[in-house]
N, C-alpha and C positions, 0 to 999 in steps of 0.2 A: 488522435495523435497523442502518444504517451511517452514522448522522447524526453529524456532528462539529460541536460548538457552540463558539463563541469570541465574545469581545466586542472591539469597536473603538470607541473614543470614546464609550462607554456605549450603543451600539447592538449588539444581538444578531445574530450572524451564524450561519447554519446551512448546512453543506455537506451535501447530502442525495443526491447523485449520485457515482458513480465511473465512471472512464474504462474503456470496454469494448473500444475499438479506435481506431487511428489509420490514417488513410487518406492517402497522399501522392499529389500530382497534378503532372502536367506538361502544359501546355496544355490544361487542362481534362479531361485523361484520367487516371483512376487509374492509378498505376504500382505501388505496393505497399500492402499492408494488414498492420497489425500487431494480432494479437488477443491480448487480455490475459485471463488467468483468475486467480481469487481463491479463497481459503478463508477461513472465519471462525474467529477464536481469541479467547480471553480473555472476560472479563466486565467490561463488556458486550461483545458480539461487535463485533469490528472486522474489516476486510478485510486480508488479506495477499496480495500478488501471489504466485502460485504458477508461472505460466508466461507467455511471450511467444513467439508464432509469426509469422514473417514469411512472406507469401504474395505472389506476383506476380498480375498482372491476368489471367493465363491460368490460374490455379488451381494453380500449382506452389508448394509450401510447403517451407521449410527444417524440420528438426526443431525441436521446441519447445525453448527455452531455459528450464530449470526452476529454480525458486528453493526452497531448503529452508531453513526458519526454525528458529531455536533460541529458544523462548519462555520463557526463564529470567527469573525476577524480577530487577530492578535496584533496588537502594535504597542509601541512606547514612543516617547517623545524625550528630547534633550535640547534645552535652549530654543524651543519653538520649532524645531525640526522633527519630523516624525518617520518612523521606519515600521515596516511590517516584515516578519520573518516567516519562511516556510520551514524553518528548523530541519532542513533535509539534507545538508551537504555543503559543498564548497560555495554554492550560490545562495547562501542563506539570507541575503538581504534584498530579495525581491519584493516588489510592491504588489503583492496580491493576498488573498485570504488564505488561511490554512485551517486545518483541524486542530482543535486543542483539547478535545475530550473523546472519550470512547465508552461504550456500554457494551457488554457481552451478554447475550441471552442464548439459551440453548433451546431447541425444539423445532417443530415443523413448520 
């Protein structure tokens, strides 16, 4: 389950889908496709982008660009109280671990 819930003007918003690919077009012909892959982390499980691969319309693909995440917990305290942030939207003050750094590598 990769649902993100937030509220706007008292209305509940839920994002239940994630981006799997991007297709670019010129004159109604597909030119490039970018395929995205994810892994799940944390509690509750959330998606992290692990790679992007660019392919042409004739099936030739560049090596995947891979993302490696450091899932250390980020927190701060004030007057003995402690908060953790997911830094991701209107529900920023949830008590759960987040990603705080990223390393990009290319290759197979």
